[in-house]
N, CA, C and O atoms as a MOPAC input file, in Angstrom:
PM7 MOZYME 1SCF
protein

 N     83.26900 1   -91.26500 1  -143.04000 1
 C     84.18500 1   -91.53200 1  -144.13000 1
 C     83.39800 1   -91.70700 1  -145.43100 1
 O     82.40500 1   -92.43400 1  -145.46400 1
 N     83.82800 1   -91.06200 1  -146.46700 1
 C     83.17200 1   -91.13100 1  -147.76000 1
 C     83.51000 1   -92.44600 1  -148.44800 1
 O     84.68100 1   -92.76700 1  -148.64800 1
 N     82.47500 1   -93.20600 1  -148.81000 1
 C     82.71000 1   -94.45800 1  -149.52600 1
 C     82.76100 1   -94.18700 1  -151.02500 1
 O     82.09100 1   -93.28900 1  -151.53500 1
 N     83.57700 1   -94.98600 1  -151.72100 1
 C     83.69900 1   -94.86700 1  -153.16100 1
 C     83.53600 1   -96.25400 1  -153.77500 1
 O     83.46000 1   -97.25300 1  -153.06000 1
 N     83.48300 1   -96.30600 1  -155.09100 1
 C     83.36500 1   -97.60600 1  -155.74700 1
 C     84.59600 1   -98.48100 1  -155.47700 1
 O     84.53500 1   -99.70000 1  -155.63800 1
 N     85.69800 1   -97.87500 1  -155.07100 1
 C     86.88900 1   -98.66600 1  -154.72900 1
 C     86.66200 1   -99.50300 1  -153.46500 1
 O     87.38800 1  -100.46700 1  -153.22300 1
 N     85.65500 1   -99.13700 1  -152.65700 1
 C     85.32200 1   -99.90500 1  -151.46400 1
 C     84.44600 1  -101.11500 1  -151.77300 1
 O     84.25400 1  -101.97800 1  -150.91700 1
 N     83.91700 1  -101.17900 1  -152.98800 1
 C     83.12800 1  -102.32900 1  -153.43600 1
 C     84.10700 1  -103.38400 1  -153.95000 1
 O     84.94500 1  -103.09900 1  -154.80500 1
 N     83.99600 1  -104.59000 1  -153.42700 1
 C     84.96800 1  -105.59100 1  -153.87900 1
 C     84.35800 1  -106.98500 1  -153.93000 1
 O     83.42200 1  -107.30700 1  -153.19700 1
 N     84.91000 1  -107.79100 1  -154.80600 1
 C     84.50700 1  -109.19000 1  -154.91100 1
 C     85.24400 1  -109.98000 1  -153.83500 1
 O     86.45300 1  -109.84000 1  -153.65000 1
 N     84.48900 1  -110.80600 1  -153.14000 1
 C     85.05100 1  -111.67500 1  -152.11100 1
 C     84.90100 1  -113.11000 1  -152.56800 1
 O     83.81800 1  -113.53500 1  -152.97000 1
 N     85.98600 1  -113.85000 1  -152.50600 1
 C     85.94500 1  -115.28500 1  -152.77600 1
 C     85.44500 1  -115.97100 1  -151.51100 1
 O     86.12700 1  -115.95500 1  -150.48600 1
 N     84.28000 1  -116.56400 1  -151.57300 1
 C     83.70200 1  -117.19900 1  -150.39200 1
 C     84.26800 1  -118.58900 1  -150.14900 1
 O     84.14400 1  -119.12900 1  -149.04900 1
 N     84.87400 1  -119.15800 1  -151.14300 1
 C     85.41000 1  -120.50000 1  -151.01200 1
 C     84.36000 1  -121.53000 1  -151.36900 1
 O     83.15800 1  -121.27400 1  -151.30700 1
 N     84.84300 1  -122.69300 1  -151.74100 1
 C     83.95500 1  -123.77400 1  -152.14200 1
 C     84.53900 1  -125.06100 1  -151.60800 1
 O     85.71200 1  -125.36600 1  -151.82200 1
 N     83.71200 1  -125.80500 1  -150.91400 1
 C     84.12100 1  -127.13000 1  -150.43300 1
 C     83.45200 1  -128.14600 1  -151.34800 1
 O     82.22700 1  -128.26100 1  -151.38500 1
 N     84.27900 1  -128.87800 1  -152.08300 1
 C     83.78600 1  -129.80900 1  -153.07600 1
 C     83.68600 1  -131.20000 1  -152.47600 1
 O     84.57500 1  -131.64100 1  -151.74800 1
 N     82.60600 1  -131.87700 1  -152.78500 1
 C     82.42500 1  -133.25200 1  -152.35500 1
 C     81.79600 1  -134.05500 1  -153.47100 1
 O     81.35000 1  -133.50100 1  -154.47600 1
 N     81.76400 1  -135.35500 1  -153.29100 1
 C     81.20900 1  -136.24900 1  -154.32000 1
 C     79.73200 1  -135.97000 1  -154.56600 1
 O     79.22100 1  -136.24600 1  -155.65100 1
 N     79.04800 1  -135.42900 1  -153.57300 1
 C     77.60600 1  -135.17300 1  -153.71400 1
 C     77.27900 1  -133.71100 1  -153.98300 1
 O     76.10900 1  -133.32700 1  -153.96100 1
 N     78.29000 1  -132.89400 1  -154.23700 1
 C     78.04700 1  -131.49100 1  -154.55600 1
 C     78.96100 1  -130.55300 1  -153.79900 1
 O     79.85200 1  -130.98600 1  -153.06800 1
 N     78.73600 1  -129.28400 1  -153.97900 1
 C     79.57800 1  -128.25000 1  -153.37200 1
 C     78.81500 1  -127.52600 1  -152.26600 1
 O     77.58400 1  -127.50300 1  -152.25300 1
 N     79.56400 1  -126.94000 1  -151.34800 1
 C     78.97600 1  -126.10300 1  -150.30600 1
 C     79.85700 1  -124.87600 1  -150.12400 1
 O     81.08400 1  -124.96300 1  -150.13200 1
 N     79.20500 1  -123.73500 1  -149.96100 1
 C     79.88800 1  -122.48300 1  -149.66000 1
 C     79.30000 1  -121.94000 1  -148.37600 1
 O     78.08300 1  -121.94500 1  -148.19100 1
 N     80.16300 1  -121.46900 1  -147.48400 1
 C     79.72900 1  -121.04100 1  -146.15500 1
 C     80.07400 1  -119.55800 1  -145.97100 1
 O     81.15700 1  -119.11100 1  -146.34800 1
 N     79.13800 1  -118.80600 1  -145.38500 1
 C     79.37600 1  -117.41800 1  -144.99200 1
 C     79.05300 1  -117.31000 1  -143.51200 1
 O     77.94300 1  -117.63700 1  -143.09300 1
 N     80.01800 1  -116.85100 1  -142.71200 1
 C     79.81000 1  -116.73000 1  -141.27200 1
 C     80.06000 1  -115.28500 1  -140.83900 1
 O     80.90200 1  -114.58400 1  -141.40000 1
 N     79.30900 1  -114.86600 1  -139.83000 1
 C     79.48200 1  -113.52200 1  -139.27900 1
 C     80.92400 1  -113.26700 1  -138.88800 1
 O     81.57900 1  -114.11700 1  -138.28400 1
 N     81.41100 1  -112.08600 1  -139.23900 1
 C     82.72400 1  -111.59400 1  -138.83700 1
 C     83.89100 1  -112.50000 1  -139.22800 1
 O     84.96100 1  -112.42100 1  -138.62300 1
 N     83.69900 1  -113.35900 1  -140.23000 1
 C     84.80900 1  -114.14800 1  -140.74400 1
 C     85.10900 1  -113.71000 1  -142.16600 1
 O     86.14700 1  -113.10000 1  -142.42300 1
 N     84.22500 1  -114.01200 1  -143.07600 1
 C     84.40000 1  -113.59300 1  -144.46500 1
 C     84.05000 1  -112.13000 1  -144.61300 1
 O     84.66900 1  -111.41400 1  -145.40100 1
 N     83.06100 1  -111.68100 1  -143.86100 1
 C     82.61100 1  -110.30100 1  -143.88500 1
 C     82.78000 1  -109.70500 1  -142.49700 1
 O     82.74100 1  -110.42700 1  -141.50000 1
 N     82.96700 1  -108.40400 1  -142.42700 1
 C     83.23400 1  -107.77200 1  -141.13200 1
 C     81.99700 1  -107.13400 1  -140.51100 1
 O     82.08800 1  -106.10600 1  -139.84000 1
 N     80.84100 1  -107.75300 1  -140.73900 1
 C     79.61900 1  -107.30600 1  -140.07900 1
 C     78.77100 1  -108.52300 1  -139.72900 1
 O     78.89700 1  -109.58200 1  -140.34500 1
 N     77.91600 1  -108.35700 1  -138.74200 1
 C     76.95900 1  -109.40000 1  -138.38700 1
 C     75.79100 1  -109.35300 1  -139.35800 1
 O     75.28500 1  -108.27900 1  -139.68300 1
 N     75.37500 1  -110.50200 1  -139.80900 1
 C     74.23900 1  -110.59500 1  -140.71400 1
 C     72.96600 1  -110.46700 1  -139.89200 1
 O     72.71300 1  -111.26800 1  -138.99300 1
 N     72.16400 1  -109.45100 1  -140.20700 1
 C     70.91700 1  -109.20600 1  -139.47800 1
 C     69.67900 1  -109.48400 1  -140.33000 1
 O     68.56900 1  -109.59900 1  -139.81000 1
 N     69.88500 1  -109.59000 1  -141.65000 1
 C     68.76400 1  -109.86400 1  -142.53900 1
 C     69.26500 1  -110.57200 1  -143.78800 1
 O     70.33800 1  -110.26000 1  -144.30500 1
 N     68.48600 1  -111.51600 1  -144.25900 1
 C     68.78700 1  -112.24500 1  -145.48600 1
 C     67.54300 1  -112.19200 1  -146.36200 1
 O     66.43300 1  -112.47200 1  -145.90900 1
 N     67.74700 1  -111.82900 1  -147.62000 1
 C     66.61600 1  -111.89400 1  -148.56000 1
 C     67.14400 1  -112.29400 1  -149.91600 1
 O     68.34100 1  -112.20300 1  -150.18600 1
 N     66.23100 1  -112.74300 1  -150.77100 1
 C     66.63500 1  -113.09500 1  -152.11700 1
 C     65.59300 1  -112.61300 1  -153.10500 1
 O     64.40500 1  -112.51100 1  -152.80200 1
 N     66.08300 1  -112.32100 1  -154.29400 1
 C     65.26700 1  -111.77700 1  -155.37300 1
 C     65.27300 1  -112.81300 1  -156.49300 1
 O     66.33700 1  -113.25800 1  -156.92500 1
 N     64.09700 1  -113.19200 1  -156.95800 1
 C     64.00600 1  -114.22800 1  -157.97900 1
 C     62.77400 1  -114.00800 1  -158.84800 1
 O     61.96900 1  -113.11900 1  -158.57100 1
 N     62.62400 1  -114.80300 1  -159.88400 1
 C     61.53700 1  -114.63600 1  -160.86400 1
 C     61.52200 1  -113.20800 1  -161.41500 1
 O     60.46700 1  -112.58600 1  -161.54300 1
 N     62.69600 1  -112.71500 1  -161.73200 1
 C     62.83600 1  -111.35500 1  -162.22800 1
 C     62.44100 1  -111.32500 1  -163.70700 1
 O     62.99500 1  -112.07800 1  -164.50800 1
 N     61.49500 1  -110.46800 1  -164.07400 1
 C     61.09900 1  -110.39200 1  -165.48600 1
 C     62.25800 1  -109.92500 1  -166.36200 1
 O     63.10700 1  -109.15300 1  -165.91600 1
 N     62.28900 1  -110.39000 1  -167.59600 1
 C     63.33000 1  -109.98900 1  -168.53700 1
 C     63.40900 1  -108.47600 1  -168.66700 1
 O     62.38400 1  -107.80800 1  -168.81100 1
 N     64.60300 1  -107.93900 1  -168.61900 1
 C     64.82400 1  -106.50800 1  -168.76500 1
 C     64.62200 1  -105.68800 1  -167.50600 1
 O     64.84800 1  -104.47800 1  -167.51900 1
 N     64.19800 1  -106.32200 1  -166.41400 1
 C     63.94300 1  -105.57700 1  -165.16900 1
 C     65.24500 1  -105.16000 1  -164.49500 1
 O     66.26800 1  -105.83600 1  -164.60200 1
 N     65.17900 1  -104.02900 1  -163.79800 1
 C     66.29300 1  -103.54800 1  -162.98200 1
 C     65.80400 1  -103.46600 1  -161.55200 1
 O     64.71300 1  -102.96100 1  -161.28600 1
 N     66.62600 1  -103.97100 1  -160.62100 1
 C     66.28700 1  -103.95800 1  -159.19200 1
 C     67.25800 1  -103.03000 1  -158.48100 1
 O     68.25800 1  -102.59500 1  -159.05300 1
 N     66.95100 1  -102.73900 1  -157.24200 1
 C     67.80600 1  -101.85600 1  -156.46100 1
 C     67.42900 1  -100.41000 1  -156.70000 1
 O     66.39300 1   -99.93800 1  -156.23200 1
 N     68.27300 1   -99.71800 1  -157.42600 1
 C     68.08600 1   -98.30200 1  -157.73100 1
 C     67.94400 1   -97.48700 1  -156.45500 1
 O     67.01200 1   -96.69900 1  -156.29700 1
 N     68.89400 1   -97.69800 1  -155.55100 1
 C     68.93900 1   -96.98000 1  -154.28100 1
 C     70.32400 1   -97.09500 1  -153.67600 1
 O     71.18400 1   -97.82100 1  -154.17500 1
 N     70.52200 1   -96.36100 1  -152.58800 1
 C     71.74200 1   -96.46000 1  -151.77400 1
 C     71.29000 1   -96.53500 1  -150.32500 1
 O     70.16700 1   -96.15800 1  -149.98900 1
 N     72.18100 1   -97.02600 1  -149.47600 1
 C     71.87900 1   -97.10200 1  -148.05100 1
 C     72.73600 1   -96.10800 1  -147.27200 1
 O     73.88500 1   -95.84300 1  -147.62600 1
 N     72.16100 1   -95.57400 1  -146.22100 1
 C     72.86700 1   -94.63400 1  -145.36500 1
 C     73.83700 1   -95.34900 1  -144.42400 1
 O     74.95000 1   -94.86800 1  -144.20900 1
 N     73.43400 1   -96.49000 1  -143.86000 1
 C     74.27700 1   -97.19200 1  -142.88600 1
 C     74.46500 1   -98.67500 1  -143.20400 1
 O     75.44600 1   -99.27100 1  -142.75900 1
 N     73.56800 1   -99.27300 1  -143.94600 1
 C     73.57200 1  -100.71300 1  -144.17700 1
 C     74.68100 1  -101.14400 1  -145.12600 1
 O     74.99000 1  -100.44300 1  -146.09000 1
 N     75.27300 1  -102.29100 1  -144.85300 1
 C     76.24500 1  -102.94300 1  -145.72700 1
 C     75.59400 1  -104.22100 1  -146.26300 1
 O     74.77400 1  -104.84000 1  -145.58600 1
 N     75.96700 1  -104.60400 1  -147.47700 1
 C     75.39500 1  -105.80700 1  -148.07800 1
 C     76.48400 1  -106.69500 1  -148.66000 1
 O     77.55200 1  -106.23200 1  -149.06200 1
 N     76.17800 1  -107.97500 1  -148.68800 1
 C     76.95500 1  -108.95400 1  -149.43100 1
 C     75.97900 1  -109.55000 1  -150.42600 1
 O     74.98500 1  -110.16100 1  -150.03400 1
 N     76.25800 1  -109.37400 1  -151.73000 1
 C     75.35000 1  -109.80500 1  -152.78300 1
 C     75.97300 1  -110.99600 1  -153.51100 1
 O     77.13600 1  -110.96700 1  -153.91300 1
 N     75.15800 1  -112.04900 1  -153.67000 1
 C     75.63100 1  -113.29500 1  -154.26400 1
 C     74.67000 1  -113.71600 1  -155.38300 1
 O     73.45300 1  -113.61600 1  -155.22700 1
 N     75.20700 1  -114.17600 1  -156.49000 1
 C     74.39100 1  -114.81000 1  -157.51700 1
 C     74.23500 1  -116.27100 1  -157.11400 1
 O     75.06100 1  -117.11000 1  -157.47300 1
 N     73.17200 1  -116.57400 1  -156.36400 1
 C     72.95700 1  -117.95100 1  -155.89800 1
 C     72.72200 1  -118.88700 1  -157.07500 1
 O     73.18200 1  -120.02900 1  -157.06800 1
 N     72.00600 1  -118.40400 1  -158.08700 1
 C     71.84600 1  -119.12700 1  -159.34500 1
 C     71.90800 1  -118.10700 1  -160.47500 1
 O     71.55300 1  -116.94300 1  -160.29000 1
 N     72.35200 1  -118.54400 1  -161.62800 1
 C     72.40300 1  -117.67000 1  -162.79300 1
 C     73.42000 1  -116.55500 1  -162.65500 1
 O     74.43100 1  -116.68800 1  -161.96600 1
 N     73.12800 1  -115.46600 1  -163.32000 1
 C     74.06400 1  -114.34000 1  -163.32000 1
 C     73.29700 1  -113.03400 1  -163.44500 1
 O     72.15000 1  -113.00900 1  -163.89200 1
 N     73.95100 1  -111.94700 1  -163.04100 1
 C     73.42300 1  -110.60100 1  -163.19900 1
 C     74.56700 1  -109.62200 1  -162.98600 1
 O     75.63600 1  -109.98800 1  -162.49800 1
 N     74.32500 1  -108.38100 1  -163.35800 1
 C     75.30000 1  -107.31500 1  -163.17900 1
 C     74.85000 1  -106.40000 1  -162.05400 1
 O     73.65500 1  -106.21800 1  -161.82100 1
 N     75.82100 1  -105.82800 1  -161.36500 1
 C     75.54300 1  -104.81000 1  -160.36200 1
 C     76.30100 1  -103.55100 1  -160.78200 1
 O     77.53100 1  -103.53500 1  -160.84400 1
 N     75.54400 1  -102.51000 1  -161.06500 1
 C     76.13800 1  -101.21000 1  -161.36900 1
 C     76.25800 1  -100.46500 1  -160.05200 1
 O     75.26800 1  -100.28500 1  -159.34400 1
 N     77.46600 1  -100.03300 1  -159.72200 1
 C     77.69900 1   -99.26800 1  -158.49900 1
 C     78.15600 1   -97.87200 1  -158.88700 1
 O     78.88800 1   -97.68900 1  -159.86000 1
 N     77.70800 1   -96.88000 1  -158.10300 1
 C     77.96100 1   -95.47400 1  -158.41200 1
 C     78.16800 1   -94.74100 1  -157.08700 1
 O     77.35200 1   -94.85500 1  -156.17200 1
 N     79.26400 1   -93.99100 1  -156.99100 1
 C     79.58100 1   -93.29700 1  -155.73200 1
 C     79.31500 1   -91.78900 1  -155.79000 1
 O     79.73300 1   -91.04500 1  -154.90300 1
 N     78.62800 1   -91.35200 1  -156.82600 1
 C     78.35800 1   -89.91200 1  -156.98600 1
 C     79.30000 1   -89.26700 1  -157.97600 1
 O     79.02800 1   -88.18000 1  -158.48700 1
 N     80.41300 1   -89.93700 1  -158.25000 1
 C     81.39500 1   -89.41300 1  -159.21500 1
 C     81.77200 1   -90.45000 1  -160.27100 1
 O     81.84000 1   -90.15400 1  -161.46400 1
 N     82.01200 1   -91.65900 1  -159.80400 1
 C     82.44000 1   -92.71800 1  -160.71900 1
 C     81.49300 1   -93.90300 1  -160.60900 1
 O     80.79100 1   -94.07100 1  -159.61200 1
 N     81.48900 1   -94.72000 1  -161.66000 1
 C     80.66100 1   -95.91500 1  -161.65000 1
 C     81.43300 1   -97.06500 1  -162.26600 1
 O     82.38600 1   -96.87200 1  -163.02000 1
 N     80.99400 1   -98.26400 1  -161.92500 1
 C     81.50600 1   -99.45900 1  -162.58800 1
 C     80.42100 1  -100.52900 1  -162.50900 1
 O     79.50700 1  -100.46500 1  -161.68600 1
 N     80.55400 1  -101.50400 1  -163.38800 1
 C     79.60700 1  -102.61000 1  -163.43500 1
 C     80.35400 1  -103.89900 1  -163.11400 1
 O     81.41500 1  -104.17900 1  -163.67200 1
 N     79.77800 1  -104.67200 1  -162.20600 1
 C     80.40000 1  -105.90000 1  -161.72200 1
 C     79.49500 1  -107.06700 1  -162.08100 1
 O     78.30400 1  -107.04000 1  -161.77400 1
 N     80.03500 1  -108.07600 1  -162.71800 1
 C     79.28700 1  -109.27400 1  -163.07600 1
 C     79.38000 1  -110.28700 1  -161.93700 1
 O     80.47100 1  -110.64000 1  -161.48900 1
 N     78.22700 1  -110.74200 1  -161.48100 1
 C     78.17000 1  -111.83600 1  -160.50300 1
 C     77.59400 1  -113.04900 1  -161.22700 1
 O     76.49000 1  -112.99400 1  -161.77100 1
 N     78.35800 1  -114.15200 1  -161.22800 1
 C     77.91700 1  -115.32000 1  -161.98400 1
 C     78.31900 1  -116.66700 1  -161.37100 1
 O     78.28900 1  -117.69800 1  -162.04200 1
 N     78.69200 1  -116.64200 1  -160.09400 1
 C     79.05300 1  -117.89900 1  -159.42500 1
 C     78.73300 1  -117.78500 1  -157.93900 1
 O     79.05000 1  -116.76800 1  -157.32200 1
 N     78.11400 1  -118.80300 1  -157.35300 1
 C     77.70100 1  -118.70400 1  -155.95300 1
 C     78.84000 1  -118.69000 1  -154.93100 1
 O     78.58500 1  -118.48800 1  -153.74400 1
 N     80.07500 1  -118.89500 1  -155.35500 1
 C     81.19000 1  -118.81200 1  -154.41100 1
 C     81.89700 1  -117.46000 1  -154.44900 1
 O     82.91900 1  -117.26300 1  -153.79200 1
 N     81.33600 1  -116.53100 1  -155.22800 1
 C     81.88100 1  -115.16900 1  -155.29200 1
 C     80.76900 1  -114.20400 1  -154.90600 1
 O     79.61600 1  -114.38700 1  -155.29600 1
 N     81.11700 1  -113.18000 1  -154.14500 1
 C     80.12200 1  -112.22500 1  -153.66600 1
 C     80.65700 1  -110.80700 1  -153.79000 1
 O     81.86600 1  -110.57500 1  -153.78200 1
 N     79.73500 1  -109.87100 1  -153.90200 1
 C     80.07900 1  -108.45500 1  -153.95000 1
 C     79.82700 1  -107.86700 1  -152.57700 1
 O     78.70200 1  -107.89600 1  -152.07800 1
 N     80.87100 1  -107.33400 1  -151.96600 1
 C     80.73600 1  -106.59700 1  -150.71900 1
 C     80.41200 1  -105.16000 1  -151.07900 1
 O     81.19500 1  -104.47700 1  -151.74100 1
 N     79.24600 1  -104.71000 1  -150.63400 1
 C     78.75100 1  -103.38200 1  -150.99100 1
 C     78.56800 1  -102.56400 1  -149.71100 1
 O     77.66100 1  -102.83700 1  -148.92400 1
 N     79.42700 1  -101.56300 1  -149.50200 1
 C     79.29600 1  -100.74000 1  -148.28500 1
 C     78.15600 1   -99.73100 1  -148.42500 1
 O     77.57600 1   -99.56600 1  -149.49800 1
 N     77.85900 1   -99.07300 1  -147.33300 1
 C     76.85400 1   -98.01100 1  -147.36600 1
 C     77.37500 1   -96.85900 1  -148.24100 1
 O     78.57000 1   -96.75500 1  -148.51800 1
 N     76.43200 1   -95.99600 1  -148.66600 1
 C     76.82400 1   -94.81000 1  -149.42800 1
 C     77.14500 1   -95.05700 1  -150.87700 1
 O     77.76700 1   -94.21200 1  -151.52200 1
 N     76.73300 1   -96.21000 1  -151.41700 1
 C     76.95600 1   -96.53900 1  -152.82000 1
 C     75.60900 1   -96.81300 1  -153.47500 1
 O     74.82300 1   -97.61700 1  -152.97400 1
 N     75.34300 1   -96.14900 1  -154.58900 1
 C     74.11800 1   -96.38400 1  -155.34000 1
 C     74.24800 1   -97.72300 1  -156.05000 1
 O     75.28400 1   -97.99900 1  -156.65500 1
 N     73.21900 1   -98.56000 1  -155.98900 1
 C     73.28300 1   -99.89300 1  -156.59000 1
 C     72.11300 1  -100.13500 1  -157.52200 1
 O     70.98000 1   -99.73800 1  -157.25000 1
 N     72.41600 1  -100.79600 1  -158.63100 1
 C     71.39500 1  -101.22300 1  -159.59100 1
 C     71.75000 1  -102.62400 1  -160.03800 1
 O     72.84600 1  -102.85400 1  -160.54800 1
 N     70.84300 1  -103.55700 1  -159.85500 1
 C     71.01800 1  -104.93300 1  -160.30700 1
 C     70.25600 1  -105.07600 1  -161.62000 1
 O     69.08300 1  -104.71100 1  -161.70000 1
 N     70.91600 1  -105.60600 1  -162.65000 1
 C     70.30900 1  -105.66100 1  -163.97100 1
 C     70.89700 1  -106.80400 1  -164.79000 1
 O     71.82700 1  -107.49000 1  -164.36800 1
 N     70.31800 1  -106.98300 1  -165.97900 1
 C     70.76300 1  -108.02100 1  -166.92600 1
 C     70.76900 1  -109.39900 1  -166.27800 1
 O     71.75500 1  -110.13300 1  -166.35000 1
 N     69.65100 1  -109.73700 1  -165.64400 1
 C     69.50500 1  -111.03800 1  -165.00300 1
 C     69.35500 1  -112.13200 1  -166.05300 1
 O     68.59400 1  -111.98300 1  -167.00900 1
 N     70.07800 1  -113.22200 1  -165.87400 1
 C     69.88000 1  -114.38000 1  -166.73600 1
 C     68.57100 1  -115.06700 1  -166.34100 1
 O     68.04700 1  -114.84600 1  -165.25000 1
 N     68.06600 1  -115.88300 1  -167.22600 1
 C     66.84600 1  -116.63200 1  -166.92400 1
 C     67.08100 1  -117.52200 1  -165.70000 1
 O     68.06700 1  -118.25700 1  -165.64900 1
 N     66.19500 1  -117.46200 1  -164.73100 1
 C     66.31100 1  -118.29500 1  -163.53600 1
 C     67.28200 1  -117.76600 1  -162.49400 1
 O     67.56500 1  -118.46100 1  -161.51800 1
 N     67.79800 1  -116.56000 1  -162.67100 1
 C     68.76600 1  -116.01300 1  -161.70500 1
 C     68.10500 1  -115.73400 1  -160.35800 1
 O     66.93800 1  -115.35100 1  -160.27800 1
 N     68.89400 1  -115.94100 1  -159.30200 1
 C     68.47500 1  -115.59900 1  -157.94600 1
 C     69.59500 1  -114.78700 1  -157.30500 1
 O     70.74100 1  -115.23400 1  -157.24200 1
 N     69.25400 1  -113.59000 1  -156.83100 1
 C     70.19500 1  -112.72700 1  -156.11500 1
 C     69.96100 1  -112.91700 1  -154.62200 1
 O     68.87100 1  -112.63700 1  -154.12100 1
 N     70.96900 1  -113.38600 1  -153.92000 1
 C     70.92100 1  -113.57900 1  -152.47400 1
 C     71.65200 1  -112.41700 1  -151.81800 1
 O     72.78800 1  -112.11300 1  -152.18200 1
 N     71.00200 1  -111.75800 1  -150.84200 1
 C     71.58400 1  -110.58400 1  -150.20300 1
 C     71.64100 1  -110.79500 1  -148.69800 1
 O     70.62900 1  -111.08500 1  -148.05900 1
 N     72.84500 1  -110.64400 1  -148.13600 1
 C     73.05900 1  -110.70500 1  -146.69200 1
 C     73.30000 1  -109.27200 1  -146.23700 1
 O     74.20400 1  -108.60400 1  -146.73800 1
 N     72.49600 1  -108.79800 1  -145.28900 1
 C     72.51800 1  -107.39000 1  -144.90600 1
 C     72.91000 1  -107.21800 1  -143.43600 1
 O     72.66000 1  -108.08500 1  -142.59900 1
 N     73.52900 1  -106.07700 1  -143.15300 1
 C     74.03200 1  -105.79100 1  -141.80000 1
 C     72.94600 1  -105.30100 1  -140.84900 1
 O     73.16000 1  -105.27800 1  -139.63700 1
 N     71.79000 1  -104.91000 1  -141.36900 1
 C     70.71400 1  -104.38300 1  -140.52100 1
 C     69.36700 1  -104.93300 1  -140.96900 1
 O     69.20600 1  -105.33400 1  -142.12200 1
 N     68.39900 1  -104.95100 1  -140.05500 1
 C     67.03100 1  -105.26900 1  -140.47400 1
 C     66.51700 1  -104.17900 1  -141.41200 1
 O     67.12900 1  -103.11800 1  -141.53200 1
 N     65.41100 1  -104.44000 1  -142.06300 1
 C     64.81400 1  -103.45200 1  -142.95900 1
 C     64.43800 1  -102.20200 1  -142.18200 1
 O     63.74000 1  -102.26500 1  -141.17000 1
 N     64.91600 1  -101.06100 1  -142.67600 1
 C     64.60100 1   -99.75100 1  -142.08600 1
 C     64.35200 1   -98.78800 1  -143.23200 1
 O     65.29700 1   -98.37300 1  -143.90200 1
 N     63.08200 1   -98.41800 1  -143.47400 1
 C     62.77300 1   -97.56000 1  -144.62600 1
 C     63.55300 1   -96.24800 1  -144.65900 1
 O     63.85600 1   -95.74200 1  -145.73900 1
 N     63.88300 1   -95.69200 1  -143.49600 1
 C     64.58000 1   -94.40600 1  -143.46700 1
 C     66.07700 1   -94.54100 1  -143.74200 1
 O     66.78800 1   -93.53600 1  -143.74500 1
 N     66.57300 1   -95.76100 1  -143.97400 1
 C     67.98700 1   -95.96400 1  -144.28600 1
 C     68.26900 1   -95.82500 1  -145.78500 1
 O     69.42700 1   -95.87400 1  -146.19800 1
 N     67.24500 1   -95.65600 1  -146.58700 1
 C     67.37400 1   -95.64600 1  -148.04100 1
 C     67.46400 1   -94.23200 1  -148.60700 1
 O     66.77700 1   -93.31200 1  -148.16300 1
 N     68.34400 1   -94.09300 1  -149.61400 1
 C     68.26300 1   -92.97300 1  -150.56000 1
 C     67.61100 1   -93.58300 1  -151.79700 1
 O     68.23000 1   -94.39200 1  -152.48800 1
 N     66.38900 1   -93.20700 1  -152.07700 1
 C     65.69300 1   -93.72600 1  -153.26300 1
 C     65.65600 1   -92.69900 1  -154.39100 1
 O     65.30100 1   -93.02000 1  -155.52500 1
 N     66.02000 1   -91.47600 1  -154.07200 1
 C     66.04000 1   -90.38800 1  -155.03900 1
 C     67.48900 1   -90.03900 1  -155.35700 1
 O     68.26800 1   -89.71700 1  -154.45900 1
 N     67.84700 1   -90.10500 1  -156.63400 1
 C     69.23000 1   -89.86500 1  -157.04500 1
 C     69.69400 1   -88.46800 1  -156.63600 1
 O     70.83100 1   -88.31400 1  -156.19100 1
 N     68.84700 1   -87.44500 1  -156.77500 1
 C     69.25800 1   -86.09500 1  -156.42000 1
 C     69.56500 1   -85.97400 1  -154.93200 1
 O     70.52800 1   -85.30900 1  -154.55300 1
 N     68.76400 1   -86.60500 1  -154.09300 1
 C     69.02900 1   -86.60000 1  -152.64400 1
 C     70.34600 1   -87.31100 1  -152.33600 1
 O     71.13200 1   -86.84900 1  -151.50800 1
 N     70.57700 1   -88.43100 1  -153.00600 1
 C     71.83100 1   -89.17400 1  -152.83800 1
 C     73.03300 1   -88.30400 1  -153.23400 1
 O     74.01500 1   -88.22700 1  -152.49500 1
 N     72.95300 1   -87.65300 1  -154.39400 1
 C     74.05300 1   -86.82100 1  -154.86700 1
 C     74.30700 1   -85.64200 1  -153.93600 1
 O     75.45900 1   -85.27900 1  -153.69900 1
 N     73.25900 1   -85.05000 1  -153.41400 1
 C     73.40700 1   -83.95000 1  -152.46600 1
 C     74.14900 1   -84.40700 1  -151.21600 1
 O     75.03700 1   -83.71100 1  -150.72200 1
 N     73.78400 1   -85.56700 1  -150.71400 1
 C     74.45700 1   -86.11800 1  -149.52500 1
 C     75.92800 1   -86.40300 1  -149.80700 1
 O     76.78700 1   -86.11500 1  -148.97300 1
 N     76.22400 1   -86.96700 1  -150.97800 1
 C     77.61700 1   -87.27800 1  -151.33200 1
 C     78.45800 1   -86.00300 1  -151.42500 1
 O     79.63000 1   -86.00800 1  -151.04800 1
 N     77.87400 1   -84.92000 1  -151.92200 1
 C     78.60900 1   -83.65400 1  -152.00200 1
 C     78.92500 1   -83.11800 1  -150.62600 1
 O     79.94200 1   -82.44500 1  -150.45700 1
 N     78.09100 1   -83.39000 1  -149.63200 1
 C     78.29100 1   -82.89900 1  -148.27200 1
 C     79.30700 1   -83.72400 1  -147.48100 1
 O     79.79200 1   -83.27100 1  -146.44400 1
 N     79.63400 1   -84.92500 1  -147.95600 1
 C     80.55900 1   -85.78700 1  -147.20700 1
 C     81.99200 1   -85.28000 1  -147.31900 1
 O     82.90500 1   -85.88100 1  -146.75300 1

């Protein structure tokens, strides 16, 4: 099935408020419909840097602004949109087959990513032309 930017969506993770602070919980197959196999976070991003700049063949991601804010540009080979992430209780569900670019990080921002698969170098489209060729074949 061909994925499009319409398959990228913001998920409200919920927030449990208490006198000593807030907590947000993400559990396998509850908020997201995949098992989390890898968790990583990106931080200490230099001003003006762009991260990502790739698409995945099979992997799905849930991207959260754990601290600060940043934008995620998503592109499906035909259309694009930019999504602002700026609160830890909201996340971007990013399916496979979507080109992603994380940019415009605020000072001190941390991007938390929950992934459906362990790291697999052959799961990446890192070349835009290769990605576009694959999208045309879908």
